[in-house]
N, C-alpha and C positions, 0 to 999 in steps of 0.2 A: 629375737630376730638376728640374723647374722648381718654383717656389714654389707656383703653382696645383695642380700635382698632388700636392705634400705636403700641402696643406690638405685637398684632396679625400680623401686616404688617412686623414687624422686624423679627419674627419667621418665617413667610412664605418666607421672602427674604433670610434668611439663609438656610432654607431646599432647596430652588430653587438653591442657589449657590452650596450647596453640591451635589445635583443631576446633575447638570451641570458638576461639577468637575468629578464625578463618570462616567458621559456619556462620557467625553473626555478620561479618562483612559481606559474605556472599548473599545472605538474606537481604540485606540492605540495598545491594547492587540489584537484585532481582525485583525488589518493590519499585526502585526507580525505573527499571526496565519496563515493567508493566504499566507503570503510569505514562511513559513516553509512547508505548504501543497503543494505550487507550487515546492519547492525545492524536496520534497519527491516523487512527481509524476515523475518529470524530472529524478531522479534517478531510479525509477522503470522503466521508458521507456527505459533508457540506459541499464539496466539489461536484460529486455525482448530482447532488439536487440541482445545483447551478446548471450544470450541463443538461440535465432533464428539462429545466425550465426554458432553456434555450432552444432545445429540440422541439418542445411543444410550441414554442412561438414560431419556429421556422416552418413547422407543419401547418400552422394556421395561415402563414403567409403564402405557402405554395398550394395554391387551389389547383383544381384539376385543369382549369382553363388556362393557368399560367404553364402548367406542365405540357399541355397539348400545343401551346404556342412554341415552346422549346423543341418539342419533337418535330413540329412542322418546320421550323427553321433548319433543323438538322437535315431533314429529308430533302429540302429545297437545295441545301448546299451540296448534298450527295448527287442530286440530279444534274446540278450545274457542272460539277466536276467530272461526271461521266459524259455529259455532252462535249465538254472541252477536250477530252482525251480522244473521242472518236474522230 
Protein backbone atom coordinates (compact mmCIF):
# COMPACT_ATOMS: atom_id res chain seq x y z
CA UNK A 1 0.00 0.00 0.00
CA UNK A 2 1.29 3.44 -0.80
CA UNK A 3 1.90 6.17 1.74
CA UNK A 4 -1.08 8.22 0.47
CA UNK A 5 -3.45 5.28 0.95
CA UNK A 6 -2.19 4.68 4.49
CA UNK A 7 -2.71 8.36 5.38
CA UNK A 8 -6.22 8.22 3.90
CA UNK A 9 -7.05 5.11 5.96
CA UNK A 10 -5.81 6.83 9.13
CA UNK A 11 -7.86 9.98 8.44
CA UNK A 12 -10.98 7.97 7.67
CA UNK A 13 -10.59 5.85 10.82
CA UNK A 14 -10.24 9.02 12.93
CA UNK A 15 -13.43 10.47 11.42
CA UNK A 16 -15.22 7.17 11.93
CA UNK A 17 -14.20 7.12 15.61
CA UNK A 18 -15.38 10.74 16.03
CA UNK A 19 -18.75 10.01 14.45
CA UNK A 20 -19.12 6.89 16.59
CA UNK A 21 -18.43 8.92 19.74
CA UNK A 22 -20.84 11.63 18.58
CA UNK A 23 -23.52 8.99 17.97
CA UNK A 24 -23.08 7.54 21.45
CA UNK A 25 -23.33 10.99 23.06
CA UNK A 26 -26.44 11.78 21.00
CA UNK A 27 -28.05 8.48 22.01
CA UNK A 28 -27.46 9.25 25.70
CA UNK A 29 -29.02 12.71 25.33
CA UNK A 30 -32.03 11.23 23.51
CA UNK A 31 -32.55 8.72 26.31
CA UNK A 32 -32.46 11.54 28.87
CA UNK A 33 -34.88 13.58 26.75
CA UNK A 34 -37.39 10.74 26.50
CA UNK A 35 -37.15 10.25 30.28
CA UNK A 36 -37.89 13.95 30.84
CA UNK A 37 -40.80 13.85 28.38
CA UNK A 38 -42.24 10.81 30.16
CA UNK A 39 -42.00 12.62 33.52
CA UNK A 40 -43.68 15.70 32.00
CA UNK A 41 -46.57 13.70 30.56
CA UNK A 42 -47.08 11.94 33.90
CA UNK A 43 -47.18 15.31 35.65
CA UNK A 44 -49.66 16.66 33.10
CA UNK A 45 -51.83 13.57 33.59
CA UNK A 46 -51.90 14.06 37.36
CA UNK A 47 -52.82 17.73 36.86
CA UNK A 48 -55.68 16.78 34.54
CA UNK A 49 -56.96 14.27 37.09
CA UNK A 50 -56.90 16.90 39.84
CA UNK A 51 -58.74 19.42 37.66
CA UNK A 52 -61.28 16.77 36.69
CA UNK A 53 -61.94 15.99 40.35
CA UNK A 54 -62.41 19.71 41.07
CA UNK A 55 -64.88 20.05 38.20
CA UNK A 56 -66.85 17.04 39.39
CA UNK A 57 -67.00 18.58 42.86
CA UNK A 58 -68.15 21.91 41.43
CA UNK A 59 -70.80 20.15 39.36
CA UNK A 60 -72.17 18.50 42.49
CA UNK A 61 -72.20 21.86 44.25
CA UNK A 62 -74.02 23.69 41.49
CA UNK A 63 -77.46 22.19 41.64
CA UNK A 64 -80.17 23.35 39.24
CA UNK A 65 -81.80 25.32 42.05
CA UNK A 66 -78.60 27.26 42.67
CA UNK A 67 -78.31 28.09 38.97
CA UNK A 68 -81.97 29.14 38.84
CA UNK A 69 -81.38 31.56 41.74
CA UNK A 70 -78.41 33.12 39.95
CA UNK A 71 -80.40 33.55 36.74
CA UNK A 72 -83.31 35.05 38.71
CA UNK A 73 -81.04 37.59 40.42
CA UNK A 74 -79.53 38.55 37.08
CA UNK A 75 -82.97 39.07 35.52
CA UNK A 76 -84.05 41.22 38.49
CA UNK A 77 -80.96 43.39 38.09
CA UNK A 78 -81.70 43.88 34.42
CA UNK A 79 -85.33 44.83 35.13
CA UNK A 80 -84.23 47.33 37.80
CA UNK A 81 -81.71 48.93 35.46
CA UNK A 82 -84.33 49.24 32.70
CA UNK A 83 -86.83 50.85 35.10
CA UNK A 84 -84.21 53.32 36.31
CA UNK A 85 -83.25 54.39 32.79
CA UNK A 86 -86.85 55.14 31.69
